[in-house]
N, C-alpha and C positions, 0 to 999 in steps of 0.2 A: 648302749647295748645294741648288738646286731639283731635286727628284727627277725632274721631267718633263724636265730637261735632260740627265739621264743616258742614255747610249746604251742602247737597248732590249735589245741583245745582252748588255750588262753586267747589266741587270736580270734577263734570262733566265738568265745564269750563276749569279746569286745564287738565283733562284727554283728552278733545277734542284736545287741542294743542299737547299733547304728542303723542296721537294716530295718528294725522295727520302727525307729523314729522316722525314717524316710517314708515308710508305708503309712504311718499314722498321719503325717503331714499331708501326704498326697490325698488321702481319703478326706481329710478335713477340707482341703482345697476343692474337692468335688462337692462341697456344700452338704456333706452328710452331718447332720446336727444331733443325732441321737446315739448315745453311747452303745446301746445294744446293736444298732445297725452298723456302727463303726467296728464293733467286735466281730460281727458276722462277716462283714466285708473284708476285714483284715485276714480272715482265714484263707481267702483266695491267694494270699501272698506269703503268709508266715508259717504255714504247715510244712513239715518236713517233706511231704510228698510234692508240694508245689515248689519249694525251694530246689529240690532235686531236679524237677522238671525244668526250671529256669536255668540252672547250671548246665544241664545237658544241652539245652537249646543254644546257650551262648558258646559252649564248646563246639557244637556242630557248625556254628558260624565263624569259628576261629577268632573269637572276639578277644581272648586274653593274650597278653604278651608272655614272653618266656619266664619272667620273674613271677608273674601271677600264676602261671601254670605250675611252677615249682611248688608254690604254697598249696595250690589245689591238690596236687598229687601227694604232697606230704599229708594233708588232712584226710584224703580218701584212703590212704594206706596206713594211717595210724592204727596201731594194734589196740583194739577195744572190742569187747563183746557186749557192751552195754548199749542199749537203744530203747526208745520209748516202746510201749506195748502196741501202739497203734500203727507201727511201720516196721518194715524189715531192716536189717542191718545195712544193706547196700543203699537203700533210700536215705537212711539216717547219715551215712558217711558222705553222700553227695550233698545233702543239706548242710552238713557241718563244713564241707569244703567251700561252699558258697559263703557261708558266714566267716570262715577263716580268711578268705581273700579280701573280704570287705574289712575285716578287722586289721589285716595287714596294711591295707591302703590307708585306713584311718590312723593307724599308729604312725605311719610315715607322713601324715598330713596331706595325702593326695585326694583331697575332697573333689576335685574336678573329675578324677577317674571314677570315684564312687558315684558321682552324679551320672556319668555316662552309663555305668552298669545299671543303676536304678531306673534310669530313663528307659532302657531297653526292657526292663522287667515291668515297670509300672506304666510307662508311657505318659504322655501329657506333660504338663508343667510341674516341676518339682520346686520345693521351697529351698 
């Protein structure tokens, strides 16, 4: 199957899981040993507002290659009026675009590129 033919929301579904795993491992590496503190700290990375912020920051740095930008644009432009109550539609679409590009890279097995993205977002050492 051609990965560019996969629905971008399906790629975002995969990317959400991969992104969350990187965040959780990074927080555990920071020696956070309490579940409540892990949950609270993860909100700095996993909320739609923060994901949209990280995507826009990476876009401003011209961090993504042409293929990745294609996935990002497809996800941002996907026709959907649904979004969580705690954020606007534009923020949600940007967050979905970040998850979609991570899902795209994961589907292709490009773990090194995911690590580059996540290192820019999280900083420090990643698992």
